[in-house]
Backbone as JSON Lines, residues from 0, in Angstrom:
{"i":0,"aa":"M","n":[0.83,-1.15,0.0],"ca":[0.0,0.0,0.0],"c":[0.89,1.24,0.0]}
{"i":1,"aa":"S","n":[0.45,2.23,-0.72],"ca":[1.29,3.41,-0.87],"c":[0.72,4.57,-0.05]}
{"i":2,"aa":"N","n":[1.55,5.53,0.23],"ca":[1.16,6.72,0.99],"c":[0.78,7.9,0.1]}
{"i":3,"aa":"R","n":[0.59,7.62,-1.17],"ca":[0.28,8.7,-2.1],"c":[-1.04,9.41,-1.78]}
{"i":4,"aa":"P","n":[-2.1,8.74,-1.48],"ca":[-3.33,9.48,-1.17],"c":[-3.19,10.34,0.07]}
{"i":5,"aa":"I","n":[-2.49,9.85,1.07],"ca":[-2.3,10.64,2.29],"c":[-1.42,11.86,1.99]}
{"i":6,"aa":"L","n":[-0.39,11.67,1.17],"ca":[0.5,12.77,0.79],"c":[-0.27,13.81,-0.02]}
{"i":7,"aa":"G","n":[-1.17,13.37,-0.9],"ca":[-1.97,14.3,-1.7],"c":[-2.9,15.12,-0.83]}
{"i":8,"aa":"I","n":[-3.51,14.49,0.18],"ca":[-4.4,15.2,1.1],"c":[-3.59,16.2,1.93]}
{"i":9,"aa":"A","n":[-2.38,15.84,2.34],"ca":[-1.52,16.74,3.13],"c":[-1.11,17.95,2.3]}
{"i":10,"aa":"V","n":[-0.8,17.74,1.03],"ca":[-0.43,18.85,0.15],"c":[-1.63,19.78,-0.04]}
{"i":11,"aa":"L","n":[-2.8,19.2,-0.24],"ca":[-4.0,20.01,-0.42],"c":[-4.33,20.8,0.86]}
{"i":12,"aa":"A","n":[-4.16,20.2,2.01],"ca":[-4.42,20.88,3.27],"c":[-3.41,22.0,3.49]}
{"i":13,"aa":"C","n":[-2.17,21.78,3.15],"ca":[-1.12,22.81,3.3],"c":[-1.41,23.98,2.37]}
{"i":14,"aa":"A","n":[-1.78,23.69,1.13],"ca":[-2.08,24.76,0.18],"c":[-3.3,25.55,0.62]}
{"i":15,"aa":"A","n":[-4.3,24.88,1.13],"ca":[-5.51,25.57,1.57],"c":[-5.23,26.42,2.8]}
{"i":16,"aa":"C","n":[-4.36,25.97,3.66],"ca":[-4.05,26.72,4.87],"c":[-3.13,27.9,4.59]}
{"i":17,"aa":"C","n":[-2.17,27.73,3.72],"ca":[-1.14,28.76,3.5],"c":[-1.48,29.73,2.37]}
{"i":18,"aa":"I","n":[-2.51,29.45,1.57],"ca":[-2.8,30.33,0.43],"c":[-3.27,31.7,0.9]}
{"i":19,"aa":"G","n":[-3.95,31.79,2.04],"ca":[-4.44,33.08,2.55],"c":[-3.31,34.04,2.87]}
{"i":20,"aa":"P","n":[-2.35,33.64,3.71],"ca":[-1.25,34.55,4.02],"c":[-0.37,34.88,2.79]}
{"i":21,"aa":"I","n":[-0.2,33.91,1.91],"ca":[0.61,34.17,0.71],"c":[-0.08,35.22,-0.16]}
{"i":22,"aa":"L","n":[-1.38,35.06,-0.39],"ca":[-2.12,36.05,-1.17],"c":[-2.2,37.39,-0.45]}
{"i":23,"aa":"G","n":[-2.28,37.35,0.87],"ca":[-2.28,38.59,1.65],"c":[-0.99,39.37,1.48]}
{"i":24,"aa":"I","n":[0.14,38.68,1.54],"ca":[1.44,39.33,1.36],"c":[1.57,39.88,-0.07]}
{"i":25,"aa":"L","n":[1.16,39.08,-1.05],"ca":[1.24,39.54,-2.44],"c":[0.32,40.73,-2.69]}
{"i":26,"aa":"S","n":[-0.87,40.71,-2.11],"ca":[-1.78,41.85,-2.3],"c":[-1.27,43.09,-1.57]}
{"i":27,"aa":"A","n":[-0.63,42.91,-0.41],"ca":[-0.05,44.06,0.3],"c":[1.08,44.68,-0.52]}
{"i":28,"aa":"I","n":[1.89,43.83,-1.12],"ca":[2.96,44.34,-1.98],"c":[2.38,45.11,-3.16]}
{"i":29,"aa":"A","n":[1.34,44.58,-3.78],"ca":[0.7,45.25,-4.91],"c":[0.06,46.57,-4.48]}
{"i":30,"aa":"A","n":[-0.63,46.55,-3.32],"ca":[-1.28,47.77,-2.84],"c":[-0.26,48.84,-2.51]}
{"i":31,"aa":"L","n":[0.85,48.45,-1.88],"ca":[1.9,49.43,-1.58],"c":[2.55,49.95,-2.86]}
{"i":32,"aa":"G","n":[2.65,49.12,-3.86],"ca":[3.16,49.58,-5.15],"c":[2.26,50.61,-5.78]}
{"i":33,"aa":"V","n":[0.96,50.37,-5.73],"ca":[0.0,51.34,-6.28],"c":[0.04,52.64,-5.48]}
{"i":34,"aa":"L","n":[0.08,52.54,-4.16],"ca":[0.13,53.74,-3.32],"c":[1.41,54.54,-3.55]}
{"i":35,"aa":"S","n":[2.54,53.85,-3.65],"ca":[3.79,54.57,-3.86],"c":[3.82,55.2,-5.25]}
{"i":36,"aa":"T","n":[3.24,54.54,-6.23],"ca":[3.17,55.14,-7.56],"c":[2.32,56.4,-7.54]}
{"i":37,"aa":"A","n":[1.2,56.35,-6.86],"ca":[0.34,57.54,-6.76],"c":[1.03,58.64,-5.96]}
{"i":38,"aa":"F","n":[1.7,58.28,-4.88],"ca":[2.39,59.27,-4.05],"c":[3.52,59.94,-4.82]}
{"i":39,"aa":"I","n":[4.34,59.15,-5.49],"ca":[5.45,59.7,-6.27],"c":[4.91,60.56,-7.42]}
{"i":40,"aa":"G","n":[3.82,60.13,-8.04],"ca":[3.21,60.91,-9.1],"c":[2.67,62.24,-8.6]}
{"i":41,"aa":"L","n":[2.04,62.24,-7.43],"ca":[1.52,63.49,-6.87],"c":[2.65,64.43,-6.46]}
{"i":42,"aa":"I","n":[3.73,63.88,-5.93],"ca":[4.88,64.72,-5.58],"c":[5.47,65.33,-6.85]}
{"i":43,"aa":"G","n":[5.6,64.54,-7.9],"ca":[6.11,65.07,-9.17],"c":[5.19,66.13,-9.75]}
{"i":44,"aa":"L","n":[3.89,65.93,-9.64],"ca":[2.94,66.93,-10.12],"c":[3.05,68.23,-9.32]}
{"i":45,"aa":"A","n":[3.19,68.11,-8.0],"ca":[3.32,69.3,-7.16],"c":[4.6,70.06,-7.48]}
{"i":46,"aa":"L","n":[5.71,69.34,-7.69],"ca":[6.97,69.99,-8.04],"c":[6.9,70.69,-9.39]}
{"i":47,"aa":"S","n":[6.28,70.04,-10.35],"ca":[6.18,70.67,-11.68],"c":[5.24,71.87,-11.64]}
{"i":48,"aa":"M","n":[4.16,71.81,-10.86],"ca":[3.28,72.97,-10.73],"c":[4.0,74.13,-10.05]}
{"i":49,"aa":"A","n":[4.81,73.83,-9.04],"ca":[5.57,74.88,-8.36],"c":[6.58,75.51,-9.32]}
{"i":50,"aa":"A","n":[7.2,74.7,-10.17],"ca":[8.16,75.24,-11.14],"c":[7.46,76.12,-12.16]}
{"i":51,"aa":"V","n":[6.3,75.72,-12.63],"ca":[5.55,76.53,-13.61],"c":[5.12,77.85,-12.98]}
{"i":52,"aa":"I","n":[4.64,77.8,-11.75],"ca":[4.23,79.03,-11.06],"c":[5.43,79.95,-10.85]}
{"i":53,"aa":"A","n":[6.57,79.37,-10.47],"ca":[7.77,80.19,-10.27],"c":[8.21,80.85,-11.58]}
{"i":54,"aa":"I","n":[8.14,80.13,-12.68],"ca":[8.53,80.69,-13.97],"c":[7.58,81.83,-14.34]}
{"i":55,"aa":"I","n":[6.3,81.65,-14.13],"ca":[5.32,82.69,-14.47],"c":[5.55,83.93,-13.6]}
{"i":56,"aa":"V","n":[5.79,83.74,-12.31],"ca":[6.0,84.88,-11.42],"c":[7.27,85.63,-11.79]}
{"i":57,"aa":"V","n":[8.34,84.91,-12.09],"ca":[9.6,85.56,-12.46],"c":[9.43,86.33,-13.76]}
{"i":58,"aa":"R","n":[8.74,85.78,-14.73],"ca":[8.54,86.48,-15.99],"c":[7.69,87.73,-15.82]}
{"i":59,"aa":"K","n":[6.71,87.69,-14.92],"ca":[5.87,88.87,-14.71],"c":[6.6,89.96,-13.93]}
{"i":60,"aa":"R","n":[7.57,89.59,-13.11],"ca":[8.31,90.58,-12.33],"c":[9.37,91.3,-13.15]}
{"i":61,"aa":"R","n":[9.82,90.72,-14.22],"ca":[10.85,91.36,-15.05],"c":[10.28,92.62,-15.67]}
{"i":62,"aa":"H","n":[11.11,93.63,-15.71],"ca":[10.71,94.88,-16.32],"c":[11.09,94.86,-17.79]}
{"i":63,"aa":"S","n":[10.21,95.36,-18.57],"ca":[10.44,95.38,-20.01],"c":[11.4,96.5,-20.36]}
{"i":64,"aa":"C","n":[12.17,96.31,-21.39],"ca":[13.1,97.34,-21.85],"c":[12.47,98.24,-22.9]}
{"i":65,"aa":"T","n":[11.22,98.03,-23.21],"ca":[10.57,98.86,-24.22],"c":[10.32,100.25,-23.66]}
{"i":66,"aa":"V","n":[10.43,101.25,-24.52],"ca":[10.29,102.63,-24.11],"c":[8.87,103.1,-24.31]}
{"i":67,"aa":"G","n":[8.18,102.58,-25.27],"ca":[6.82,103.01,-25.55],"c":[6.83,104.14,-26.57]}
{"i":68,"aa":"D","n":[5.89,105.07,-26.42],"ca":[5.75,106.15,-27.38],"c":[6.51,107.41,-26.98]}
{"i":69,"aa":"R","n":[7.11,107.44,-25.82],"ca":[7.79,108.66,-25.4],"c":[9.17,108.75,-26.03]}
{"i":70,"aa":"E","n":[9.66,109.98,-26.15],"ca":[10.96,110.22,-26.78],"c":[12.05,110.1,-25.73]}
{"i":71,"aa":"T","n":[13.12,109.46,-26.09],"ca":[14.25,109.32,-25.17],"c":[15.45,110.03,-25.75]}
{"i":72,"aa":"G","n":[16.21,110.61,-24.88],"ca":[17.42,111.3,-25.32],"c":[18.6,110.35,-25.33]}
{"i":73,"aa":"V","n":[19.35,110.41,-26.41],"ca":[20.52,109.54,-26.54],"c":[21.73,110.45,-26.7]}
{"i":74,"aa":"Q","n":[22.74,110.22,-25.91],"ca":[23.96,111.0,-26.01],"c":[25.05,110.09,-26.54]}
{"i":75,"aa":"I","n":[25.63,110.5,-27.65],"ca":[26.69,109.71,-28.27],"c":[28.02,110.37,-27.93]}
{"i":76,"aa":"T","n":[28.9,109.63,-27.32],"ca":[30.23,110.14,-27.01],"c":[31.25,109.3,-27.75]}
{"i":77,"aa":"P","n":[32.23,109.94,-28.36],"ca":[33.24,109.17,-29.08],"c":[34.15,108.43,-28.11]}
{"i":78,"aa":"R","n":[34.56,107.26,-28.5],"ca":[35.49,106.48,-27.69],"c":[36.89,107.02,-27.88]}
{"i":79,"aa":"T","n":[37.63,107.06,-26.84],"ca":[39.0,107.55,-26.92],"c":[39.92,106.53,-26.29]}
{"i":80,"aa":"T","n":[41.16,106.59,-26.7],"ca":[42.19,105.74,-26.1],"c":[43.33,106.64,-25.66]}
{"i":81,"aa":"A","n":[44.34,106.07,-25.1],"ca":[45.49,106.86,-24.66],"c":[46.24,107.46,-25.85]}
{"i":82,"aa":"L","n":[46.05,106.93,-27.05],"ca":[46.74,107.44,-28.23],"c":[46.0,108.61,-28.86]}
{"i":83,"aa":"D","n":[44.79,108.92,-28.39],"ca":[44.02,110.01,-28.96],"c":[44.46,111.35,-28.37]}
{"i":84,"aa":"E","n":[44.41,112.36,-29.18],"ca":[44.77,113.71,-28.74],"c":[43.53,114.57,-28.81]}
{"i":85,"aa":"H","n":[43.16,115.15,-27.7],"ca":[41.96,115.99,-27.66],"c":[42.33,117.41,-28.03]}
{"i":86,"aa":"R","n":[41.61,117.98,-28.97],"ca":[41.85,119.35,-29.42],"c":[40.93,120.31,-28.66]}
{"i":87,"aa":"P","n":[41.28,121.59,-28.61],"ca":[40.44,122.55,-27.89],"c":[39.05,122.7,-28.47]}
{"i":88,"aa":"D","n":[38.87,122.44,-29.77],"ca":[37.54,122.59,-30.35],"c":[36.65,121.37,-30.11]}
{"i":89,"aa":"G","n":[37.14,120.36,-29.41],"ca":[36.34,119.19,-29.08],"c":[36.58,118.01,-29.99]}
{"i":90,"aa":"S","n":[37.32,118.22,-31.08],"ca":[37.6,117.09,-31.99],"c":[38.75,116.27,-31.43]}
{"i":91,"aa":"V","n":[38.87,115.09,-31.97],"ca":[39.91,114.17,-31.49],"c":[40.78,113.8,-32.69]}
{"i":92,"aa":"A","n":[42.08,113.94,-32.49],"ca":[43.04,113.56,-33.54],"c":[43.78,112.33,-33.05]}
{"i":93,"aa":"R","n":[43.92,111.4,-33.9],"ca":[44.6,110.14,-33.56],"c":[46.08,110.3,-33.81]}
{"i":94,"aa":"R","n":[46.89,109.99,-32.78],"ca":[48.34,109.98,-32.93],"c":[48.8,108.61,-33.35]}
{"i":95,"aa":"L","n":[49.7,108.59,-34.28],"ca":[50.22,107.3,-34.72],"c":[51.62,107.07,-34.24]}
């Protein structure tokens, strides 16, 4: 007589008893994976929203260099070097 039927019943009893905790651990791992994915995604979304808001605020704070319709005075002064000679009439003669 063989012990195969008893061994089969023991394997079935072990599987029935241990399948609950095994599935519980696997489902906990899956649930934590989903939660961490959502958490990391929300943190990334918050960081990107903060960056977009910061860019918008910085761009709005910058002052434009446009003058508009008003007239601006521009004064042009000639560049001089140590080799230039200034004349009494205001002209500059270059010494060679």
